[in-house]
C-alpha positions as a Markdown table, in Angstrom:
| # | Residue | x | y | z |
|---|---|---|---|---|
| 1 | Met | 107.8 | 248.8 | 232.9 |
| 2 | Thr | 111.6 | 249.0 | 232.3 |
| 3 | Ala | 112.4 | 249.6 | 228.6 |
| 4 | Pro | 114.6 | 246.8 | 227.2 |
| 5 | Ala | 118.2 | 247.5 | 226.7 |
| 6 | Arg | 119.3 | 248.7 | 223.4 |
| 7 | Pro | 121.4 | 246.0 | 221.4 |
| 8 | Ser | 124.5 | 248.4 | 221.7 |
| 9 | Glu | 124.1 | 248.2 | 225.5 |
| 10 | Thr | 123.3 | 244.6 | 225.5 |
| 11 | Leu | 126.5 | 244.0 | 223.4 |
| 12 | Arg | 128.8 | 245.9 | 225.7 |
| 13 | Thr | 127.3 | 243.8 | 228.6 |
| 14 | Ala | 128.0 | 240.6 | 226.8 |
| 15 | Leu | 131.5 | 241.5 | 226.0 |
| 16 | Gly | 132.2 | 242.4 | 229.6 |
| 17 | Thr | 133.8 | 239.1 | 230.6 |
| 18 | Leu | 135.7 | 238.2 | 227.6 |
| 19 | Leu | 139.2 | 238.9 | 228.7 |
| 20 | Asp | 138.9 | 237.4 | 232.1 |
| 21 | Gly | 142.1 | 235.4 | 232.6 |
| 22 | Leu | 143.9 | 237.0 | 229.6 |
| 23 | Pro | 147.1 | 239.0 | 230.7 |
| 24 | Pro | 146.5 | 242.8 | 229.7 |
| 25 | Lys | 149.7 | 242.9 | 227.8 |
| 26 | Gln | 148.7 | 239.8 | 225.6 |
| 27 | Ala | 145.4 | 241.4 | 224.9 |
| 28 | Ala | 146.8 | 244.8 | 224.1 |
| 29 | Gln | 149.4 | 243.0 | 221.7 |
| 30 | Ala | 146.7 | 241.2 | 219.9 |
| 31 | Val | 144.8 | 244.4 | 219.5 |
| 32 | Asp | 147.9 | 246.0 | 217.9 |
| 33 | Arg | 148.5 | 243.2 | 215.5 |
| 34 | Leu | 144.8 | 243.1 | 214.5 |
| 35 | Ile | 144.7 | 246.8 | 214.0 |
| 36 | Ala | 147.7 | 246.7 | 211.8 |
| 37 | Asn | 146.0 | 244.0 | 209.6 |
| 38 | Tyr | 142.8 | 245.8 | 209.3 |
| 39 | Arg | 144.4 | 249.0 | 208.3 |
| 40 | Gly | 146.9 | 247.5 | 206.0 |
| 41 | Thr | 147.6 | 244.5 | 203.8 |
| 42 | Thr | 146.8 | 241.1 | 205.2 |
| 43 | Pro | 147.8 | 237.7 | 203.9 |
| 44 | Thr | 144.8 | 235.6 | 202.8 |
| 45 | Asp | 146.1 | 232.2 | 203.4 |
| 46 | Thr | 145.2 | 232.1 | 207.1 |
| 47 | Pro | 142.5 | 233.6 | 209.2 |
| 48 | Ile | 143.3 | 236.8 | 210.8 |
| 49 | Leu | 141.6 | 235.8 | 214.1 |
| 50 | Arg | 143.7 | 232.6 | 214.9 |
| 51 | Asp | 142.8 | 231.6 | 218.6 |
| 52 | Arg | 140.6 | 232.5 | 221.7 |
| 53 | Ala | 143.0 | 235.3 | 222.6 |
| 54 | Asp | 142.9 | 236.9 | 219.3 |
| 55 | Val | 138.9 | 236.6 | 219.0 |
| 56 | Ala | 138.5 | 237.8 | 222.6 |
| 57 | Ala | 140.8 | 240.9 | 222.0 |
| 58 | Tyr | 139.0 | 241.7 | 218.7 |
| 59 | Ala | 135.5 | 241.4 | 220.0 |
| 60 | Ala | 136.5 | 243.4 | 223.1 |
| 61 | Tyr | 138.0 | 246.3 | 221.0 |
| 62 | Arg | 136.4 | 246.1 | 217.6 |
| 63 | Met | 133.1 | 244.9 | 217.9 |
| 64 | Pro | 131.6 | 248.1 | 219.4 |
| 65 | Ala | 133.2 | 250.2 | 216.6 |
| 66 | Thr | 132.1 | 247.7 | 213.7 |
| 67 | Phe | 128.6 | 247.8 | 215.3 |
| 68 | Glu | 128.4 | 251.6 | 215.3 |
| 69 | Ala | 129.8 | 251.9 | 211.8 |
| 70 | Val | 127.4 | 249.2 | 210.3 |
| 71 | His | 124.5 | 250.4 | 212.4 |
| 72 | Ala | 125.1 | 254.0 | 210.9 |
| 73 | Ala | 125.2 | 252.5 | 207.2 |
| 74 | Leu | 122.1 | 250.5 | 207.8 |
| 75 | Glu | 120.2 | 253.4 | 209.3 |
| 76 | Ala | 121.1 | 255.6 | 206.3 |
| 77 | Phe | 119.8 | 252.8 | 204.1 |
| 78 | Ala | 116.5 | 252.4 | 206.1 |
| 79 | Glu | 116.0 | 256.0 | 205.7 |
| 80 | Ala | 116.1 | 255.5 | 201.9 |
| 81 | Ala | 113.7 | 252.4 | 202.1 |
| 82 | Pro | 111.6 | 253.1 | 205.1 |
| 83 | Asp | 108.9 | 250.6 | 204.2 |
| 84 | Trp | 111.3 | 247.6 | 203.9 |
| 85 | Thr | 112.5 | 245.0 | 206.6 |
| 86 | Pro | 114.8 | 242.3 | 205.7 |
| 87 | Ala | 113.3 | 238.9 | 206.4 |
| 88 | Ser | 116.8 | 237.1 | 206.0 |
| 89 | His | 120.4 | 238.4 | 206.4 |
| 90 | Thr | 123.8 | 236.8 | 205.5 |
| 91 | Asp | 126.7 | 238.3 | 207.1 |
| 92 | Val | 129.9 | 237.4 | 205.0 |
| 93 | Gly | 133.0 | 237.3 | 206.8 |
| 94 | Gly | 131.1 | 238.4 | 210.0 |
| 95 | Gly | 133.7 | 237.2 | 212.5 |
| 96 | Thr | 132.0 | 237.5 | 215.9 |
| 97 | Gly | 128.8 | 238.9 | 214.4 |
| 98 | Ala | 129.1 | 242.6 | 215.1 |
| 99 | Ala | 126.9 | 243.3 | 211.7 |
| 100 | Thr | 124.1 | 241.0 | 212.9 |
| 101 | Trp | 123.8 | 243.1 | 216.1 |
| 102 | Ala | 123.7 | 246.2 | 213.9 |
| 103 | Val | 120.8 | 244.7 | 211.8 |
| 104 | Thr | 118.8 | 243.8 | 214.9 |
| 105 | Ala | 119.3 | 247.4 | 216.1 |
| 106 | Thr | 118.1 | 248.7 | 212.8 |
| 107 | Trp | 115.0 | 246.3 | 212.2 |
| 108 | Pro | 114.0 | 244.8 | 215.6 |
| 109 | Gly | 112.3 | 241.4 | 215.4 |
| 110 | Asp | 113.3 | 237.9 | 214.2 |
| 111 | Arg | 114.7 | 236.9 | 210.8 |
| 112 | Ala | 116.8 | 234.0 | 209.3 |
| 113 | Val | 120.5 | 235.0 | 210.0 |
| 114 | Thr | 123.6 | 233.3 | 208.8 |
| 115 | Val | 127.1 | 234.3 | 209.7 |
| 116 | Leu | 129.9 | 233.0 | 207.4 |
| 117 | Asp | 133.6 | 233.2 | 208.5 |
| 118 | Trp | 136.6 | 231.0 | 208.0 |
| 119 | Ser | 137.8 | 231.3 | 211.6 |
| 120 | Asp | 136.3 | 228.8 | 213.8 |
| 121 | Pro | 137.3 | 230.6 | 217.0 |
| 122 | Ala | 135.5 | 233.7 | 215.9 |
| 123 | Leu | 132.4 | 231.8 | 215.0 |
| 124 | Thr | 132.5 | 230.0 | 218.3 |
| 125 | Leu | 132.8 | 233.1 | 220.4 |
| 126 | Gly | 130.1 | 235.1 | 218.2 |
| 127 | Arg | 127.7 | 232.3 | 219.0 |
| 128 | Glu | 128.3 | 232.6 | 222.7 |
| 129 | Ile | 127.9 | 236.6 | 222.7 |
| 130 | Ala | 124.7 | 236.2 | 220.5 |
| 131 | Thr | 123.0 | 234.3 | 223.2 |
| 132 | Ala | 122.5 | 237.6 | 224.9 |
| 133 | Asn | 120.5 | 238.8 | 221.9 |
| 134 | Pro | 117.2 | 237.0 | 221.6 |
| 135 | Ala | 116.9 | 237.9 | 217.8 |
| 136 | Leu | 120.2 | 236.0 | 217.4 |
| 137 | Arg | 119.7 | 233.0 | 219.4 |
| 138 | Asp | 118.5 | 230.9 | 216.2 |
| 139 | Ala | 121.4 | 232.4 | 214.1 |
| 140 | His | 123.3 | 229.8 | 211.9 |
| 141 | Trp | 127.2 | 230.2 | 212.4 |
| 142 | Gln | 129.0 | 228.5 | 209.5 |
| 143 | Arg | 132.9 | 228.1 | 208.4 |
| 144 | Ala | 133.3 | 229.1 | 205.0 |
| 145 | Arg | 136.3 | 230.4 | 202.8 |
| 146 | Ile | 135.6 | 233.8 | 201.8 |
| 147 | Gly | 136.5 | 234.4 | 198.2 |
| 148 | Lys | 136.0 | 233.2 | 194.6 |
| 149 | Asp | 134.5 | 229.8 | 195.6 |
| 150 | Leu | 131.9 | 231.0 | 198.0 |
| 151 | Thr | 128.4 | 230.4 | 197.1 |
| 152 | Leu | 125.4 | 232.0 | 198.8 |
| 153 | Pro | 121.8 | 231.1 | 198.9 |
| 154 | Ala | 119.1 | 233.9 | 198.0 |
| 155 | Thr | 118.7 | 236.3 | 201.0 |
| 156 | Asp | 117.2 | 239.7 | 201.6 |
| 157 | Leu | 120.2 | 241.4 | 202.9 |
| 158 | Val | 124.1 | 240.8 | 202.7 |
| 159 | Thr | 126.4 | 242.7 | 204.8 |
| 160 | Val | 130.2 | 242.7 | 204.2 |
| 161 | Ser | 132.1 | 244.7 | 206.9 |
| 162 | Tyr | 135.9 | 245.2 | 207.2 |
| 163 | Val | 136.3 | 242.2 | 204.9 |
| 164 | Leu | 137.4 | 243.4 | 201.6 |
| 165 | Asn | 140.8 | 244.5 | 202.8 |
| 166 | Glu | 141.6 | 240.9 | 203.6 |
| 167 | Leu | 141.0 | 239.6 | 200.2 |
| 168 | Thr | 143.0 | 239.5 | 196.9 |
| 169 | Pro | 141.6 | 241.9 | 194.1 |
| 170 | Ala | 140.2 | 238.6 | 192.4 |
| 171 | Asp | 138.4 | 237.5 | 195.5 |
| 172 | Arg | 137.1 | 240.9 | 196.2 |
| 173 | Thr | 135.4 | 241.0 | 192.8 |
| 174 | Ala | 134.0 | 237.6 | 193.1 |
| 175 | Leu | 132.6 | 238.3 | 196.5 |
| 176 | Val | 130.8 | 241.4 | 195.4 |
| 177 | Asp | 129.6 | 239.6 | 192.4 |
| 178 | Thr | 128.2 | 236.6 | 194.5 |
| 179 | Ala | 126.6 | 239.1 | 197.1 |
| 180 | Ala | 124.9 | 240.9 | 194.0 |
| 181 | Ala | 123.6 | 237.5 | 192.6 |
| 182 | Ser | 122.1 | 236.4 | 195.9 |
| 183 | Ala | 120.9 | 239.5 | 197.8 |
| 184 | Arg | 118.2 | 242.2 | 197.3 |
| 185 | Thr | 120.4 | 244.6 | 199.2 |
| 186 | Val | 124.1 | 244.7 | 199.9 |
| 187 | Val | 125.8 | 246.9 | 202.4 |
| 188 | Ile | 129.5 | 247.1 | 202.3 |
| 189 | Val | 131.6 | 248.8 | 205.2 |
| 190 | Glu | 135.3 | 249.4 | 205.2 |
| 191 | Ala | 137.8 | 251.5 | 207.0 |
| 192 | Gly | 137.5 | 255.1 | 206.6 |
| 193 | Thr | 140.9 | 255.3 | 204.9 |
| 194 | Pro | 141.8 | 256.3 | 201.2 |
| 195 | Ala | 142.3 | 252.5 | 200.6 |
| 196 | Gly | 139.2 | 251.5 | 202.3 |
| 197 | Tyr | 137.4 | 254.2 | 200.2 |
| 198 | Thr | 138.7 | 252.7 | 197.0 |
| 199 | Arg | 137.6 | 249.3 | 197.9 |
| 200 | Val | 134.0 | 250.6 | 198.5 |
| 201 | Ile | 134.1 | 252.6 | 195.2 |
| 202 | Glu | 135.1 | 249.5 | 193.3 |
| 203 | Ala | 132.3 | 247.5 | 195.0 |
| 204 | Arg | 129.8 | 250.3 | 194.4 |
| 205 | Asp | 130.8 | 250.4 | 190.5 |
| 206 | Arg | 130.5 | 246.7 | 190.4 |
| 207 | Leu | 127.1 | 246.5 | 192.1 |
| 208 | Ile | 125.6 | 249.2 | 189.9 |
| 209 | Ala | 126.9 | 247.4 | 186.7 |
| 210 | Thr | 124.8 | 244.4 | 187.9 |
| 211 | Gly | 121.7 | 246.4 | 188.2 |
| 212 | Phe | 121.7 | 247.7 | 191.8 |
| 213 | Arg | 121.0 | 251.2 | 192.7 |
| 214 | Val | 122.8 | 253.2 | 195.5 |
| 215 | Ala | 120.6 | 254.2 | 198.3 |
| 216 | Ala | 123.2 | 255.4 | 200.7 |
| 217 | Pro | 125.4 | 257.5 | 201.1 |
| 218 | Cys | 125.2 | 258.9 | 197.7 |
| 219 | Pro | 122.2 | 260.9 | 196.3 |
| 220 | His | 122.7 | 259.2 | 192.9 |
| 221 | Ser | 124.1 | 256.1 | 191.3 |
| 222 | Ala | 126.4 | 258.1 | 188.9 |
| 223 | Ala | 130.2 | 258.2 | 189.2 |
| 224 | Cys | 131.5 | 259.5 | 192.3 |
| 225 | Pro | 132.5 | 263.2 | 191.8 |
| 226 | Ile | 135.6 | 262.9 | 194.2 |
| 227 | Ala | 138.7 | 262.9 | 191.9 |
| 228 | Pro | 140.7 | 259.7 | 192.5 |
| 229 | Gly | 143.8 | 260.4 | 194.8 |
| 230 | Glu | 142.7 | 263.8 | 195.9 |
| 231 | Asp | 140.3 | 263.0 | 198.6 |
| 232 | Trp | 138.1 | 260.3 | 199.8 |
| 233 | Cys | 134.5 | 259.9 | 201.3 |
| 234 | His | 134.1 | 258.6 | 204.7 |
| 235 | Phe | 132.0 | 259.2 | 207.8 |
| 236 | Ser | 132.4 | 258.9 | 211.4 |
| 237 | Ala | 130.5 | 257.0 | 214.2 |
| 238 | Arg | 130.8 | 257.8 | 217.9 |
| 239 | Val | 131.8 | 254.7 | 220.0 |
| 240 | Ser | 131.5 | 254.5 | 223.7 |
| 241 | Arg | 134.5 | 253.2 | 225.4 |
| 242 | Ser | 134.1 | 250.9 | 228.2 |
| 243 | Ser | 136.3 | 250.0 | 231.0 |
| 244 | Leu | 136.9 | 246.7 | 229.0 |
| 245 | His | 137.9 | 248.9 | 225.9 |
| 246 | Arg | 140.4 | 251.0 | 227.9 |
| 247 | Gln | 141.7 | 247.7 | 229.4 |
| 248 | Val | 143.0 | 246.5 | 226.0 |
| 249 | Lys | 143.8 | 249.8 | 224.4 |
| 250 | Gly | 144.4 | 252.5 | 227.0 |
| 251 | Gly | 143.2 | 255.9 | 226.8 |
| 252 | Ser | 141.3 | 258.2 | 229.1 |
| 253 | Leu | 138.4 | 259.6 | 226.9 |
| 254 | Pro | 135.1 | 258.0 | 227.4 |
| 255 | Tyr | 134.6 | 257.8 | 223.6 |
| 256 | Glu | 136.4 | 257.3 | 220.2 |
| 257 | Asp | 135.4 | 258.2 | 216.6 |
| 258 | Glu | 135.3 | 255.2 | 214.1 |
| 259 | Lys | 136.0 | 256.5 | 210.7 |
| 260 | Phe | 134.4 | 254.3 | 207.8 |
| 261 | Ser | 133.5 | 254.2 | 204.3 |
| 262 | Tyr | 130.3 | 252.5 | 203.0 |
| 263 | Val | 128.0 | 251.8 | 200.3 |
| 264 | Ala | 124.3 | 250.6 | 200.6 |
| 265 | Ala | 122.9 | 249.3 | 197.1 |
| 266 | Thr | 119.7 | 247.7 | 196.5 |
| 267 | Arg | 117.2 | 246.3 | 193.8 |
| 268 | Leu | 114.5 | 247.5 | 195.9 |
| 269 | Pro | 112.4 | 250.9 | 195.4 |
| 270 | Ala | 114.6 | 253.4 | 197.5 |
| 271 | Thr | 114.7 | 257.1 | 197.7 |
| 272 | Pro | 118.2 | 258.4 | 198.4 |
| 273 | Ala | 119.1 | 261.5 | 200.2 |
| 274 | Ser | 118.5 | 264.8 | 198.3 |
| 275 | Ala | 122.3 | 265.6 | 199.3 |
| 276 | Arg | 124.5 | 264.2 | 201.9 |
| 277 | Val | 126.7 | 266.1 | 204.4 |
| 278 | Ile | 130.2 | 264.7 | 203.6 |
| 279 | Arg | 132.3 | 266.7 | 206.1 |
| 280 | Arg | 132.0 | 267.8 | 209.6 |
| 281 | Pro | 129.9 | 271.0 | 209.4 |
| 282 | Gln | 131.8 | 274.1 | 210.1 |
| 283 | Ile | 130.0 | 276.5 | 212.6 |
| 284 | Arg | 131.0 | 279.9 | 212.7 |
| 285 | Lys | 129.5 | 283.1 | 213.9 |
| 286 | Gly | 126.1 | 283.5 | 212.3 |
| 287 | Gln | 126.7 | 280.9 | 209.6 |
| 288 | Val | 127.2 | 277.2 | 209.0 |
| 289 | Leu | 129.4 | 275.8 | 206.2 |
| 290 | Leu | 128.0 | 272.5 | 204.8 |
| 291 | Asp | 130.0 | 270.2 | 202.2 |
| 292 | Leu | 127.5 | 268.4 | 200.4 |
| 293 | Cys | 127.5 | 265.6 | 197.8 |
| 294 | Glu | 124.6 | 266.6 | 195.5 |
| 295 | Pro | 122.3 | 264.6 | 193.1 |
| 296 | Asp | 123.9 | 266.3 | 189.9 |
| 297 | Glu | 127.1 | 264.7 | 190.7 |
| 298 | Gln | 128.8 | 267.6 | 192.3 |
| 299 | Leu | 130.5 | 268.6 | 195.5 |
| 300 | Thr | 129.2 | 271.8 | 196.8 |
| 301 | Arg | 129.9 | 274.0 | 199.8 |
| 302 | Arg | 126.8 | 275.7 | 201.0 |
| 303 | Thr | 126.8 | 278.6 | 203.6 |
| 304 | Val | 123.5 | 278.7 | 205.6 |
| 305 | Thr | 123.1 | 281.9 | 207.7 |
| 306 | Lys | 120.7 | 283.2 | 210.3 |
| 307 | Arg | 118.4 | 284.9 | 207.6 |
| 308 | His | 117.7 | 281.3 | 206.5 |
| 309 | Gly | 115.7 | 281.0 | 209.8 |
| 310 | Asp | 114.7 | 277.6 | 210.6 |
| 311 | Leu | 117.0 | 276.2 | 208.1 |
| 312 | Tyr | 120.0 | 277.8 | 209.8 |
| 313 | Lys | 118.8 | 276.1 | 213.0 |
| 314 | Ala | 118.8 | 272.8 | 211.3 |
| 315 | Ala | 122.2 | 273.4 | 209.8 |
| 316 | Arg | 123.7 | 273.9 | 213.4 |
| 317 | Asp | 122.2 | 270.6 | 214.4 |
| 318 | Ala | 123.5 | 268.9 | 211.2 |
| 319 | Ala | 125.9 | 266.1 | 211.7 |
| 320 | Trp | 128.4 | 264.6 | 209.4 |
| 321 | Gly | 126.8 | 262.1 | 207.3 |
| 322 | Asp | 123.3 | 263.4 | 207.7 |
| 323 | Pro | 120.8 | 263.8 | 204.7 |
| 324 | Trp | 120.3 | 267.4 | 203.5 |
| 325 | Pro | 117.8 | 269.2 | 203.6 |
| 326 | Pro | 116.3 | 268.4 | 207.1 |
| 327 | Ser | 113.0 | 267.5 | 205.5 |
| 328 | Asp | 114.8 | 264.4 | 204.4 |
| 329 | Arg | 115.2 | 263.5 | 208.0 |
| 330 | Pro | 113.0 | 260.8 | 209.5 |
């Protein structure tokens, strides 16, 4: 029997016909503008995704990367709370629904799904793409202004991915508070830039203040040990680049790395990692250098050598973002 396609593969297939009839130059220009918005400051009086061309370009270029980043964050949370599966999910500012696909990849099966966004073209296209995913065929796609006037019904899981940068500080605060009031678990993902990390930390602090505990990536719910302005916490997800992806953005490599910052916080019982690898491990002759965030609110560099035996082998296999020690792995 042929194994069912993974959600990531199904998503790439569903995206394959999006740019049919759209001139490559127009698609590339739309992508450039969208990237500038997502990495910088965006006005909040109009949706970023304005029309079908914008949405198609966004979905072709950004959905695979958003999927992989959110999926990585959700998998880290699932490791901390392995006995829990959300029965309901609200994706706030979800656009074309990449986070909903990531949820189905993390927890297969049906659940009540609602996608909220203020761009009708994004919701329309997201609904079309979702027909390829059986777990999303009954999802509810609803237009909503994301900000201080947003109301959310009770739900198990709220995801907010690449949204906070679009909002004013007041709307960001209101959104985090609203998510905290409605959900048992909140997962927030932003671009892996200093500004994105700052937005995540602000949201993290606010969630903790409302009674949430951090399940990932941090091994604790205390203050982040990174000195403001000196560094930032972020991770990397490998994204396979399809021919469609190369059509809108060029490039010859079969992949790219999506840098992202995130926090997964919950009111549920959860066991965070004992420590987290926060930089790419440095493999040298006979030793591996691991930069770790530790539960005592410290950043530590640990050197694992051949004399550590199996631990050395595990260190050589460790990846940026992994829990440490390897006994924390599923």
